[in-house]
C-alpha positions in Angstrom: -15.2 -2.7 16.5 -14.3 0.9 16.0 -10.5 1.1 15.3 -8.2 4.0 14.8 -5.2 3.2 12.7 -2.4 5.9 12.7 -0.2 5.8 9.6 -2.9 3.9 7.8 -1.8 5.4 4.4 1.6 3.8 4.7 2.9 0.4 3.7 2.1 -1.7 6.7 -0.7 0.6 7.8 -2.6 0.4 4.5 -2.3 -3.5 4.7 -3.7 -3.4 8.2 -6.6 -1.0 7.2 -7.5 -3.2 4.2 -7.4 -6.3 6.5 -9.6 -4.8 9.2 -12.2 -3.4 6.9 -12.3 -6.8 5.2 -13.0 -8.4 8.7 -16.0 -6.1 9.1 -14.4 -3.5 11.5 -15.1 0.3 11.4 -11.7 2.0 10.7 -10.6 5.6 11.0 -7.3 6.1 9.2 -5.2 8.9 10.5 -2.3 9.9 8.4 -0.2 13.1 7.7 0.5 12.0 4.2 4.3 12.7 4.3 6.5 11.3 1.6 5.6 7.7 2.3 1.9 8.1 3.1 -0.2 7.6 -0.1 -4.0 7.6 -0.2 -3.8 5.5 -3.3 -2.8 2.6 -1.1 -6.3 2.8 0.4 -8.1 2.7 -3.0 -9.7 -0.6 -2.2 -11.5 0.7 0.8 -11.9 4.4 0.1 -15.7 3.8 -0.9 -16.4 1.3 1.9 -18.8 2.8 4.4 -16.8 1.2 7.2 -13.8 3.3 6.4 -13.1 7.0 7.0 -9.9 9.1 6.6 -8.5 12.0 8.5 -5.5 13.9 7.2 -3.7 14.9 10.4 -0.4 14.8 12.2 -0.2 12.8 15.3 1.8 15.6 16.9 -1.3 17.9 16.6 -2.9 17.2 19.9 -6.1 19.2 19.2 -6.6 17.2 15.9 -6.0 13.8 17.8 -8.5 14.8 20.5 -11.1 15.8 17.9 -10.6 12.5 16.1 -11.0 10.4 19.3 -14.0 12.4 20.5 -15.9 12.0 17.2 -15.0 8.4 16.4 -14.9 7.0 19.9 -12.5 4.1 19.2 -12.5 0.9 21.0 -9.0 0.0 19.9 -6.1 2.2 18.7 -3.4 0.7 16.5 -0.5 3.1 16.2 1.8 2.7 13.2 2.4 6.3 12.3 6.2 6.8 12.1 9.0 8.1 10.0 10.6 4.6 9.2 13.4 4.6 6.7 17.0 4.2 8.3 18.7 6.0 5.4 16.5 9.2 5.7 17.0 9.1 9.5 20.8 9.3 9.0 20.6 12.5 6.8 17.6 14.1 8.6 17.1 12.8 12.2 14.8 15.6 13.5 11.8 14.4 11.7 12.1 11.1 13.2 12.5 12.4 16.9 9.5 14.6 16.3 7.2 12.0 14.8 8.3 8.9 16.4 9.1 10.3 20.0 6.9 13.5 20.4 4.1 12.1 18.3 3.9 8.9 20.2 3.8 10.8 23.5 1.1 13.1 22.2 -1.1 10.1 21.0 -0.5 8.3 24.3 -1.7 11.3 26.3 -4.8 11.8 24.1 -5.6 8.1 24.4 -5.2 8.1 28.1 -7.5 11.1 28.6 -10.1 9.4 26.4 -9.7 6.1 28.1 -9.9 7.6 31.6 -13.4 8.9 30.8 -14.8 5.7 29.6 -17.4 3.7 31.5 -15.9 0.7 33.3 -16.7 -2.0 30.8 -15.6 0.0 27.8 -12.3 0.9 29.7 -11.7 -2.7 30.3 -12.1 -3.6 26.8 -10.0 -0.7 25.3 -6.6 -1.5 23.8 -3.7 0.7 22.5 -1.3 -1.3 20.2 2.1 0.4 19.7 3.7 -1.1 16.5 7.5 -1.1 16.5 10.5 -2.7 14.8 13.1 -5.3 15.5 15.8 -2.7 14.8 15.5 -1.4 18.5 17.5 -4.6 19.5 20.5 -3.6 17.5 22.6 -6.2 15.6 22.8 -9.9 16.0 26.0 -11.9 15.3 25.9 -15.3 13.4 23.8 -17.0 16.1 20.7 -16.3 18.1 17.4 -14.6 17.7 15.7 -11.5 19.0 13.4 -12.4 21.9 10.9 -10.1 23.7 13.4 -9.8 26.5 16.5 -8.9 24.3 18.1 -5.7 25.7 17.6 -2.6 23.5 20.7 -1.5 21.5 19.7 0.8 18.6 22.2 1.7 16.0 20.6 4.4 13.9 18.5 7.6 14.6 15.5 5.7 13.3 15.9 2.8 15.6 16.8 5.0 18.5 13.6 7.0 18.0 11.5 3.8 17.9 13.2 2.5 21.1 12.3 5.8 22.8 8.7 5.4 21.6 8.6 1.8 22.8 9.7 2.9 26.2 7.1 5.6 26.3 4.3 3.2 25.5 5.4 0.7 28.1 5.8 3.5 30.8 2.2 4.7 30.1 1.0 1.2 30.7 3.0 0.8 34.0 2.5 4.4 35.4 -1.0 5.1 34.3 -2.4 1.7 33.7 -3.2 2.5 30.0 -4.0 -0.9 28.3 -1.0 -1.0 26.0 0.4 -3.8 24.1 3.5 -3.6 22.1 4.7 -5.5 18.9 8.2 -5.6 17.2 8.4 -6.9 13.8 11.1 -8.0 11.3 11.5 -6.5 7.8 8.3 -6.4 5.8 7.9 -6.5 2.1 4.9 -6.9 -0.3 2.5 -4.7 -2.2 2.3 -0.9 -1.8 5.9 -0.7 -0.5 7.4 2.7 -1.0 10.0 2.5 -3.9 13.0 3.7 -1.9 13.1 0.4 0.2 15.3 -2.5 -0.9 12.9 -4.9 -2.6 10.7 -2.5 -4.5 13.8 -0.5 -5.5 15.5 -3.6 -6.9 12.3 -4.6 -8.7 11.7 -1.3 -10.4 15.4 -0.7 -11.3 15.7 -4.2 -12.7 12.6 -3.6 -14.8 14.1 -0.4 -16.2 17.6 -2.1 -16.8 19.2 0.4 -14.2 22.0 -0.5 -11.7 20.9 -2.4 -8.7 22.8 -1.0 -5.7 23.7 -3.4 -2.9 25.3 -2.0 0.2 28.8 -3.4 1.3 29.1 -7.0 0.2 25.4 -7.7 0.5 26.1 -10.0 3.5 23.7 -8.3 5.8 20.9 -10.6 6.9 17.2 -9.8 7.4 14.2 -11.8 8.5 11.6 -11.2 5.9 7.9 -10.9 6.8 5.1 -10.6 4.1 3.2 -7.6 5.1 -0.3 -9.4 4.9 1.0 -12.0 7.4 1.9 -9.0 9.6 -1.5 -7.3 9.4 -3.1 -10.6 10.6 -0.6 -10.7 13.5 -1.4 -7.1 14.5 -5.1 -7.7 14.5 -4.6 -10.9 16.7 -2.1 -9.1 19.1 -4.5 -6.2 19.6 -7.5 -8.5 20.2 -5.8 -11.0 22.4 -2.3 -9.9 23.6 -1.8 -9.4 27.3 -1.7 -5.8 28.5 1.8 -4.6 29.1 3.4 -7.5 27.0 5.5 -7.3 23.9 5.1 -9.7 21.1 7.8 -10.1 18.3 6.5 -10.8 14.9 8.8 -12.5 12.4 8.5 -14.6 9.3 11.3 -17.1 10.0 12.7 -16.2 6.6 16.3 -15.1 6.9 18.1 -14.0 3.8 21.3 -12.2 2.9 20.5 -9.0 1.0 22.5 -10.1 -2.0 20.4 -13.4 -2.1 17.1 -11.3 -2.1 18.4 -9.3 -5.0 19.4 -12.3 -6.9 16.1 -13.9 -6.3 14.3 -10.9 -7.6 16.6 -10.9 -10.7 15.8 -14.6 -11.4 12.0 -14.0 -11.1 12.0 -11.1 -13.4 14.2 -12.9 -16.0 11.6 -15.7 -16.0 8.5 -13.5 -16.2 9.8 -10.7 -18.4 13.1 -11.8 -20.0 15.6 -9.1 -20.8 18.6 -9.1 -23.2 20.9 -10.1 -20.4 20.5 -11.7 -17.0 19.6 -8.9 -14.6 22.3 -10.0 -12.1 24.7 -8.3 -14.4 23.1 -5.0 -13.1 24.2 -5.5 -9.5 26.6 -2.8 -8.2 28.1 -3.0 -4.8 28.2 0.5 -3.2 29.7 2.0 0.0 27.9 0.6 3.1 25.3 2.4 5.1 26.9 4.0 8.3 26.1 1.8 11.3 24.6 -0.9 9.2 23.4 -3.8 11.5 24.8 -7.1 10.5 21.8 -9.4 11.2 18.2 -9.3 12.4 16.2 -12.4 13.1 13.0 -12.7 15.3 12.0 -15.4 17.6 8.3 -15.3 17.2 7.6 -18.4 19.5 5.6 -16.3 22.1 3.2 -15.0 19.4 2.9 -18.4 17.8 2.3 -20.5 20.9 0.3 -17.9 23.0 -1.9 -16.4 20.3 -1.8 -19.0 17.6 -0.5 -17.0 14.8 1.6 -18.3 11.9 3.1 -16.7 8.8 1.3 -18.1 5.8 3.9 -17.0 3.2 7.4 -18.4 2.9 9.9 -16.0 1.3 9.7 -17.7 -2.0 6.0 -17.5 -2.2 5.8 -14.0 -0.9 8.4 -12.5 -3.1 6.9 -14.2 -6.2 3.6 -12.5 -5.2 5.4 -9.2 -4.6 7.2 -9.1 -7.9 4.0 -10.0 -9.9 2.1 -7.1 -7.9 4.7 -4.5 -9.1 4.4 -5.8 -12.6 0.7 -5.5 -12.5 0.3 -2.1 -10.7 2.4 0.6 -12.4 -0.7 2.9 -11.7 0.5 2.9 -8.1 4.2 3.1 -8.2 4.8 5.3 -11.3 3.8 8.6 -9.7 6.0 7.7 -6.6 8.8 6.8 -8.8 8.7 10.2 -10.4 9.1 11.8 -6.9 11.8 9.3 -5.7 13.9 8.1 -8.7 16.3 5.7 -6.8 18.8 8.3 -5.7 21.1 7.3 -2.9 19.9 8.2 0.6 21.5 8.1 4.0 24.7 9.9 3.3 26.1 11.5 6.4 26.0 15.3 6.3 28.3 17.7 8.0 26.6 18.6 11.4 27.3 22.2 10.6 25.2 22.3 7.5 
């Protein structure tokens, strides 16, 4: 198939692009290469004849129209987004622009392209909108996010993603655009931007620096290995029912502090230091509006489409730690741009 992947130079996007090219598809990656977009993440497919790259912003309608007209996609997989909660707290405008206005622009371009396709091609066309479990808000000690869980976003990031989800579903209901939506739990794995929890802890621990943990570290996340997620997205786009939502989760709930401690243990085993790396843990002021717990019920995806996560948290985190140890060529230049400073501090609205 000919597949457009927006945000394909990002963390999840690049994993998806590598997967799709490996499966024999022709892929056009569209990415604005903002702070978290990195063409180095596409190194394995850059020379492949089945892969092309366009440097463009999804808010640029003319550029999107040109890309659709030239490539003639049979499937669109929309991952382009500003995606870091901390950054959204201190700079919400970019999140509204990219996640809301950009999604609207892409939906309109896709709708215009789809409406002119021959009947059989229009019937086969799919638009997958990729989102997050954070749109559902915070869970208590019990329960799981299901596809019918009411939206209750807490941060500017999750609110902007909730808005984009509603746009995608409205375009399916109002215009008949063949949209499918996915909402995933926290991803981790290779090529993860160094400001996120797991790569930040790995790299700080390697360098003997403080390991910052928000609050008491009791916030719980359901961790999903990024390559498992890429497989899920391919399956959802290929076989998911139009207008439906599919939740993607790894069934790997962990407290943040336990994630940090596991990374410390792995690094101590592989590259021993003078003292256990747990001694570097520092509890810091919590993130404003920090959701207590996320956990996904992936039953619908597992039973209806037959997907299963292949990695447990223990196997996936071991692979992830090893990847960062072996691939300083990728993360070192990023580390020079983002050196682990605290993000997400609330600014005075008048500033």
